[in-house]
C-alpha positions as CSV (number, residue, x, y, z in Angstrom):
1,M,-39.0,18.9,54.1
2,K,-38.9,16.8,50.9
3,F,-35.7,16.7,48.9
4,R,-36.1,18.0,45.4
5,F,-34.1,16.2,42.8
6,E,-32.7,18.4,40.0
7,K,-31.2,17.1,36.8
8,K,-28.3,19.4,36.9
9,Y,-26.8,17.5,39.9
10,L,-27.1,14.3,37.8
11,Y,-25.3,16.0,34.9
12,W,-22.6,17.3,37.2
13,G,-22.1,13.8,38.6
14,I,-21.8,12.2,35.2
15,T,-19.4,14.9,34.1
16,A,-17.2,14.5,37.2
17,F,-17.2,10.7,36.7
18,L,-16.2,11.0,33.0
19,V,-13.4,13.5,33.9
20,I,-12.0,11.1,36.6
21,A,-12.4,8.1,34.3
22,A,-10.6,9.9,31.4
23,S,-7.8,11.0,33.8
24,I,-7.3,7.4,35.0
25,L,-7.3,6.2,31.4
26,F,-4.8,8.8,30.3
27,Y,-2.5,8.0,33.2
28,Y,-2.7,4.3,32.4
29,I,-2.0,4.9,28.7
30,L,0.9,7.2,29.5
31,F,2.7,5.0,32.1
32,H,1.5,1.5,31.2
33,R,1.7,1.5,27.4
34,S,3.4,-1.9,27.2
35,N,0.7,-3.7,29.2
36,L,-1.9,-2.0,26.9
37,S,-0.2,-2.9,23.7
38,N,0.3,-6.5,25.0
39,G,-3.4,-6.8,25.8
40,F,-4.3,-5.3,22.5
41,G,-2.0,-7.8,20.7
42,I,-3.5,-10.8,22.6
43,M,-7.0,-9.6,21.5
44,I,-5.9,-9.3,17.9
45,D,-4.4,-12.8,18.0
46,I,-7.6,-14.3,19.4
47,A,-9.8,-12.5,16.9
48,M,-7.5,-13.1,13.9
49,P,-9.6,-15.9,12.4
50,I,-12.6,-13.6,12.4
51,I,-10.6,-10.7,10.9
52,D,-9.3,-13.1,8.2
53,G,-12.9,-14.2,7.5
54,F,-14.2,-10.7,7.1
55,V,-11.2,-9.7,4.9
56,L,-11.7,-12.7,2.7
57,A,-15.4,-12.1,2.4
58,Y,-14.8,-8.4,1.5
59,L,-12.3,-9.4,-1.2
60,I,-14.6,-12.2,-2.7
61,T,-17.8,-10.1,-2.6
62,P,-17.1,-8.4,-6.0
63,V,-16.7,-11.8,-7.7
64,L,-19.8,-13.1,-5.9
65,N,-21.8,-10.2,-7.1
66,K,-20.7,-10.7,-10.7
67,V,-21.5,-14.5,-10.6
68,E,-24.9,-13.9,-9.0
69,K,-26.0,-11.2,-11.4
70,R,-24.5,-12.6,-14.6
71,I,-25.0,-16.3,-14.2
72,I,-27.4,-17.4,-11.4
73,E,-30.1,-14.7,-11.6
74,P,-30.6,-15.2,-15.4
75,I,-30.9,-19.0,-14.8
76,Y,-33.6,-18.4,-12.2
77,V,-35.4,-15.9,-14.5
78,K,-35.4,-18.3,-17.4
79,A,-36.6,-21.2,-15.1
80,K,-39.4,-18.8,-13.9
81,I,-38.6,-19.6,-10.3
82,P,-40.5,-17.2,-8.0
83,A,-38.4,-14.8,-5.9
84,T,-39.3,-16.2,-2.4
85,P,-37.0,-15.9,0.6
86,K,-36.2,-19.6,0.4
87,S,-35.3,-19.4,-3.4
88,K,-33.1,-16.3,-2.7
89,R,-31.2,-18.3,0.0
90,R,-30.8,-21.1,-2.5
91,M,-29.6,-18.7,-5.1
92,R,-27.1,-17.2,-2.7
93,G,-25.8,-20.6,-1.7
94,L,-25.4,-21.6,-5.3
95,S,-23.6,-18.3,-6.1
96,I,-21.2,-18.8,-3.2
97,F,-20.5,-22.4,-4.3
98,M,-19.8,-21.4,-7.9
99,T,-17.6,-18.4,-6.8
100,I,-15.5,-20.5,-4.5
101,V,-15.1,-23.3,-7.2
102,L,-14.1,-20.7,-9.7
103,I,-11.6,-19.1,-7.5
104,L,-10.1,-22.4,-6.4
105,V,-9.8,-23.6,-10.1
106,I,-8.1,-20.4,-11.1
107,L,-5.7,-20.6,-8.2
108,Y,-5.1,-24.3,-8.8
109,E,-4.3,-23.8,-12.5
110,F,-2.1,-20.8,-11.8
111,F,-0.1,-22.5,-9.0
112,G,-0.1,-25.7,-10.9
113,L,1.7,-24.0,-13.8
114,V,3.9,-21.6,-11.7
115,I,4.9,-23.5,-8.5
116,P,6.6,-26.5,-10.2
117,Q,8.6,-24.2,-12.5
118,V,9.6,-22.0,-9.5
119,V,10.6,-25.1,-7.5
120,R,12.7,-26.4,-10.3
121,S,14.3,-23.0,-10.7
122,I,15.2,-22.8,-7.0
123,Q,16.5,-26.3,-7.0
124,S,18.7,-25.5,-10.1
125,I,20.0,-22.3,-8.4
126,I,20.9,-24.3,-5.3
127,F,22.7,-27.1,-7.2
128,Q,24.5,-24.8,-9.6
129,F,25.2,-22.0,-7.1
130,P,29.0,-22.7,-6.9
131,I,29.2,-22.7,-10.7
132,Y,27.4,-19.4,-10.9
133,I,29.7,-17.9,-8.2
134,N,32.8,-19.2,-10.1
135,N,31.5,-17.7,-13.4
136,L,30.8,-14.3,-11.7
137,S,34.2,-14.3,-10.1
138,N,35.9,-15.1,-13.4
139,W,33.9,-12.3,-15.1
140,A,34.9,-9.9,-12.4
141,L,38.6,-10.9,-12.5
142,G,38.6,-10.5,-16.3
143,L,37.1,-7.1,-16.0
144,M,39.6,-6.0,-13.4
145,K,42.6,-7.3,-15.4
146,N,41.6,-4.9,-18.2
147,N,41.3,-2.1,-15.6
148,P,44.2,-2.0,-13.2
149,D,42.9,1.0,-11.4
150,L,39.6,-0.8,-10.6
151,E,41.6,-3.9,-9.5
152,N,43.4,-1.8,-6.9
153,V,40.3,-0.2,-5.6
154,V,38.5,-3.6,-5.3
155,N,41.5,-5.2,-3.6
156,S,41.7,-2.4,-1.1
157,L,38.0,-2.7,-0.3
158,I,38.3,-6.5,0.1
159,D,41.2,-6.1,2.5
160,Q,39.3,-3.4,4.4
161,Y,36.0,-5.2,4.9
162,S,37.1,-8.9,5.1
163,S,38.5,-8.5,8.6
164,K,35.3,-6.7,9.7
165,I,33.1,-9.5,8.2
166,L,35.2,-12.1,10.0
167,D,34.9,-10.3,13.3
168,Y,31.2,-9.9,12.9
169,V,30.8,-13.7,12.2
170,N,33.0,-14.7,15.2
171,S,31.7,-12.2,17.7
172,N,28.0,-11.8,16.8
173,L,26.7,-14.5,14.4
174,L,28.2,-17.7,15.9
175,P,27.5,-16.9,19.6
176,N,23.9,-16.2,18.7
177,I,23.3,-19.2,16.6
178,N,21.0,-20.7,19.2
179,N,18.8,-17.6,19.2
180,L,18.7,-17.8,15.4
181,I,17.4,-21.4,15.6
182,K,14.8,-20.4,18.1
183,T,13.7,-17.5,15.9
184,L,13.4,-19.8,12.9
185,S,11.4,-22.4,14.8
186,S,9.0,-19.8,16.2
187,S,8.6,-18.4,12.6
188,V,7.7,-21.9,11.4
189,I,5.2,-22.3,14.2
190,G,3.8,-18.8,13.5
191,M,3.4,-19.8,9.8
192,F,1.4,-22.9,10.7
193,K,-0.7,-20.9,13.1
194,A,-1.4,-18.3,10.3
195,M,-2.4,-21.1,8.0
196,W,-4.8,-22.5,10.6
197,N,-6.3,-19.0,11.1
198,F,-6.7,-18.7,7.4
199,V,-8.6,-22.0,7.1
200,I,-11.0,-21.0,10.0
201,G,-11.3,-17.5,8.4
202,F,-12.2,-19.1,5.0
203,I,-15.1,-21.0,6.8
204,I,-16.2,-17.8,8.5
205,S,-16.1,-15.9,5.2
206,I,-18.7,-18.3,3.7
207,Y,-21.2,-17.4,6.5
208,V,-20.4,-13.7,6.1
209,L,-21.0,-13.9,2.3
210,G,-24.3,-15.7,2.9
211,S,-25.6,-12.9,5.1
212,K,-23.7,-9.9,3.8
213,E,-26.9,-7.8,3.2
214,K,-28.0,-8.5,6.8
215,F,-24.6,-7.3,8.1
216,A,-24.8,-4.2,6.0
217,G,-28.4,-3.6,7.2
218,Q,-27.3,-3.9,10.8
219,A,-24.5,-1.5,10.3
220,K,-26.7,1.1,8.7
221,K,-29.3,0.6,11.5
222,I,-26.6,1.3,14.1
223,A,-25.5,4.4,12.2
224,Y,-29.0,5.9,12.2
225,A,-29.5,5.0,15.8
226,L,-26.4,6.7,16.9
227,F,-26.6,9.8,14.7
228,D,-29.4,12.0,13.3
229,R,-30.7,11.4,9.9
230,K,-28.4,13.9,8.1
231,T,-25.3,12.7,9.9
232,G,-26.3,9.1,9.3
233,N,-26.5,9.7,5.6
234,H,-23.1,11.3,5.6
235,V,-21.6,8.3,7.5
236,I,-23.1,5.8,5.1
237,S,-22.0,7.8,2.0
238,G,-18.5,8.0,3.6
239,C,-18.4,4.2,4.1
240,R,-19.4,3.8,0.4
241,F,-16.6,6.1,-0.6
242,V,-14.1,4.1,1.5
243,H,-15.4,0.8,-0.1
244,N,-15.1,2.1,-3.6
245,T,-11.6,3.5,-3.0
246,F,-10.3,0.3,-1.5
247,I,-12.0,-2.1,-4.0
248,G,-11.0,0.1,-7.0
249,F,-7.4,0.4,-5.9
250,I,-6.6,-3.0,-4.6
251,G,-8.6,-4.9,-7.3
252,G,-7.1,-2.8,-10.0
253,K,-3.6,-3.2,-8.6
254,I,-3.9,-7.0,-8.5
255,V,-5.1,-7.1,-12.2
256,D,-2.3,-4.7,-13.1
257,S,0.4,-6.9,-11.4
258,I,-0.9,-10.0,-13.1
259,I,-0.7,-8.4,-16.5
260,I,2.8,-7.0,-15.7
261,G,4.0,-10.5,-14.6
262,I,2.7,-12.1,-17.8
263,I,4.3,-9.4,-20.0
264,C,7.6,-9.8,-18.1
265,F,7.4,-13.6,-18.7
266,I,6.8,-13.2,-22.4
267,C,9.6,-10.7,-22.9
268,T,12.2,-12.6,-20.8
269,T,11.3,-15.8,-22.7
270,I,11.9,-14.1,-26.0
271,I,15.3,-12.6,-25.0
272,G,16.4,-15.8,-23.2
273,T,16.7,-14.6,-19.6
274,P,17.6,-17.3,-17.2
275,Y,14.9,-18.4,-14.8
276,A,12.3,-16.4,-16.7
277,I,9.2,-17.7,-14.8
278,L,10.9,-17.2,-11.4
279,V,11.9,-13.6,-12.0
280,S,8.5,-12.8,-13.7
281,V,6.7,-14.1,-10.6
282,I,9.0,-12.0,-8.3
283,V,8.3,-8.9,-10.5
284,G,4.6,-9.5,-10.7
285,V,4.1,-10.1,-7.0
286,T,6.2,-7.1,-5.8
287,N,4.5,-4.9,-8.4
288,I,1.5,-4.9,-6.0
289,I,3.5,-2.5,-3.8
290,P,3.1,0.9,-5.5
291,F,6.0,3.0,-6.6
292,F,8.7,1.0,-4.8
293,G,7.5,-2.5,-5.8
294,P,9.3,-2.6,-9.2
295,W,12.6,-1.9,-7.5
296,I,12.0,-4.3,-4.7
297,G,11.4,-7.1,-7.2
298,G,13.7,-6.0,-9.9
299,V,17.0,-5.7,-7.9
300,P,17.1,-9.2,-6.5
301,S,16.0,-10.6,-9.9
302,A,18.7,-8.7,-11.7
303,L,21.3,-10.0,-9.1
304,L,20.0,-13.6,-9.7
305,V,20.4,-13.2,-13.5
306,L,23.8,-11.5,-13.0
307,M,25.2,-14.7,-11.4
308,V,24.2,-16.7,-14.5
309,D,24.9,-14.3,-17.3
310,P,26.0,-10.7,-16.8
311,M,25.0,-9.5,-20.3
312,Q,21.5,-11.0,-19.8
313,A,21.3,-9.1,-16.5
314,L,21.9,-5.9,-18.4
315,Y,19.1,-6.8,-20.9
316,F,16.9,-7.7,-18.0
317,V,17.4,-4.3,-16.3
318,I,16.6,-2.5,-19.5
319,L,13.5,-4.6,-19.9
320,I,12.3,-3.9,-16.4
321,L,12.8,-0.1,-17.0
322,V,10.8,-0.3,-20.2
323,I,8.0,-2.4,-18.6
324,Q,7.7,-0.1,-15.6
325,Q,7.5,3.0,-17.8
326,F,4.7,1.2,-19.7
327,D,3.0,0.4,-16.5
328,G,3.3,3.8,-14.9
329,N,2.3,5.8,-17.9
330,I,-0.1,3.7,-19.9
331,L,-1.3,0.4,-18.2
332,G,-1.6,1.7,-14.6
333,P,-3.7,4.8,-15.4
334,K,-6.0,2.8,-17.7
335,I,-6.8,0.2,-15.1
336,L,-6.7,2.2,-11.9
337,G,-7.8,5.5,-13.4
338,D,-8.1,8.2,-10.6
339,S,-9.3,5.7,-8.0
340,T,-7.3,7.5,-5.2
341,G,-7.2,11.1,-6.3
342,L,-3.7,11.6,-4.9
343,S,-0.8,13.3,-6.6
344,G,2.6,11.6,-6.9
345,F,3.9,13.4,-3.8
346,W,1.1,12.2,-1.6
347,V,1.5,8.6,-3.0
348,I,5.2,8.5,-2.0
349,F,4.3,10.2,1.4
350,S,1.6,7.6,2.2
351,I,3.9,4.6,1.2
352,T,6.7,5.9,3.3
353,I,4.7,6.6,6.4
354,F,2.5,3.5,6.4
355,G,5.4,1.2,5.2
356,G,7.4,2.5,8.2
357,L,4.6,1.8,10.6
358,F,3.1,-1.5,9.2
359,G,5.7,-2.9,6.9
360,V,4.7,-4.4,3.5
361,L,1.0,-4.5,4.3
362,G,1.2,-0.8,5.1
363,M,2.9,-0.1,1.8
364,I,0.0,-1.8,0.0
365,A,-3.0,-0.4,1.9
366,G,-1.4,2.9,2.8
367,I,-2.4,4.7,-0.4
368,P,-6.2,3.9,-0.1
369,I,-6.2,4.7,3.6
370,F,-4.5,8.0,3.1
371,A,-6.8,8.7,0.1
372,V,-9.8,8.4,2.4
373,F,-8.1,10.7,4.9
374,Y,-7.2,13.1,2.2
375,A,-10.7,13.2,0.8
376,G,-12.1,13.7,4.4
377,V,-9.9,16.7,5.0
378,K,-10.7,18.2,1.6
379,L,-14.5,17.8,2.3
380,L,-14.1,19.5,5.7
381,V,-12.1,22.4,4.2
382,D,-14.5,22.9,1.4
383,K,-17.5,22.9,3.8
384,L,-15.9,25.5,6.0
385,L,-15.0,27.7,3.0
386,T,-18.6,27.3,1.8
387,K,-19.9,28.6,5.1
388,K,-17.7,31.7,4.6
389,N,-18.9,32.2,1.1
390,L,-15.4,31.6,-0.3
391,P,-14.7,29.5,-3.4
392,T,-13.4,26.0,-3.1
393,S,-11.4,25.8,-6.3
394,I,-7.6,25.6,-5.6
395,Q,-6.7,27.6,-8.6
396,Q,-8.0,30.9,-7.1
397,Y,-5.8,30.5,-4.1
398,M,-2.5,29.9,-5.9
399,T,-1.7,33.5,-6.5
400,V,-3.9,35.2,-3.9
401,G,-2.3,38.0,-1.9
402,H,-5.3,38.9,0.3
403,I,-9.1,38.8,0.3
404,D,-10.9,42.1,1.2
405,E,-14.3,42.4,3.0
406,S,-16.2,42.3,-0.4
407,L,-14.6,38.9,-1.1
408,C,-12.5,40.3,-3.9
409,F,-9.3,38.3,-4.6
410,T,-6.1,40.4,-5.0
411,E,-3.1,38.7,-6.5
412,Y,0.2,38.7,-4.7
413,V,2.8,41.0,-6.2
414,P,6.3,40.5,-5.0
415,P,8.1,43.7,-3.9
416,A,10.2,45.3,-6.6
417,K,13.9,45.2,-6.0
418,K,15.3,48.6,-5.3
419,K,17.8,49.6,-7.8
420,K,21.0,51.0,-6.5
421,K,21.5,54.5,-7.6
422,R,24.8,54.9,-9.2
423,T,26.8,57.7,-7.7
424,E,28.4,59.3,-10.6
425,K,31.0,62.0,-10.0
426,K,30.0,65.3,-11.3
427,K,32.4,66.5,-13.8
428,E,33.8,69.9,-13.0
429,P,33.2,72.4,-15.7
430,E,36.4,72.9,-17.7
431,D,37.9,76.4,-17.8
432,D,37.3,78.2,-20.9
433,P,40.3,78.2,-23.1
434,P,42.2,81.5,-23.0
435,K,41.3,83.9,-25.7
436,E,44.1,84.9,-28.0
């Protein structure tokens, strides 16, 4: 008797194997998270030069496209060079070379102007720091002499917290000085390692830029191989949406921050703020972080100016408030437009969550990431509503109470408050006056 093979047994075996494998994987993730995270971290460290290369290539691609279409292609057209594969490779190589040279020249000129000024400012702060502390203490003492109540409060606070500070220094800081030195040395080593990864990533980015169409074609090929045609189209359109969201937001935010830094430098130079270029660089760099960036850069800059001149610190704070209002209401919307489609609440929500999870990088990239997630959820909800023949406009749902079977919307009417009936005492009829 011959054994008859049936496909259902094969499917049962595959299903059982997948269930067992998933159970083992779930157990390992649940009880061996540290080993999994350590292994994942090692893999990330190994692949970091490649990740840096792809990120650099992704950020340089818009500049490369502009250079290739605006400069190199017109030159090839005027020279009547035929569009052969060999000539296209040469055109791409020349475009990459010009793009890298352009970026390096811009960075060299910028840092050549800014870095020496910043270094001189930091050196001046270090050398004159005792003088600034003395000036600040004299200003504070003069302020307290004119306000005896304030002097008493400050003295009590100093007496209260000075002993705690000394105890902290003696019990925690000094015994752990060796650990602090080890941490600083490991930070320096990590910085050099990051620089080395950046150099390798820069070389990798050149190869990625040279074959970016090929990489994009391979990704699309995989998408159509894994999914059906309709789903593949949705996947590719979704990737385009992610790309446009990230490039639109991050590129616009960088341009916006550069403009804010320049405006801050011009205004601080006019009003005579100390260390104008240093505080302008701090304000411009931290402005890349949405919403919280102006405060992250403005507070330490104001404290730095306060040590030199308290009145200039007041002028600087007023200037920062004016600049940030201009950025938030005029400049930012003009440059960024509606690149994310998020309201103010969701912007703060995404910055808080991603900043808590991934630090400063999460605060910068959290908004476009959450914008993509928000758009995906909105698309799914609209699709489900369309299947049920319901409208997708949010205005129709703001006051809806219920929807009947004929898809007729009825507004919600709050129940009327019951008025308390006043219990009035009935007046007893007065006796008729006696007749005379």
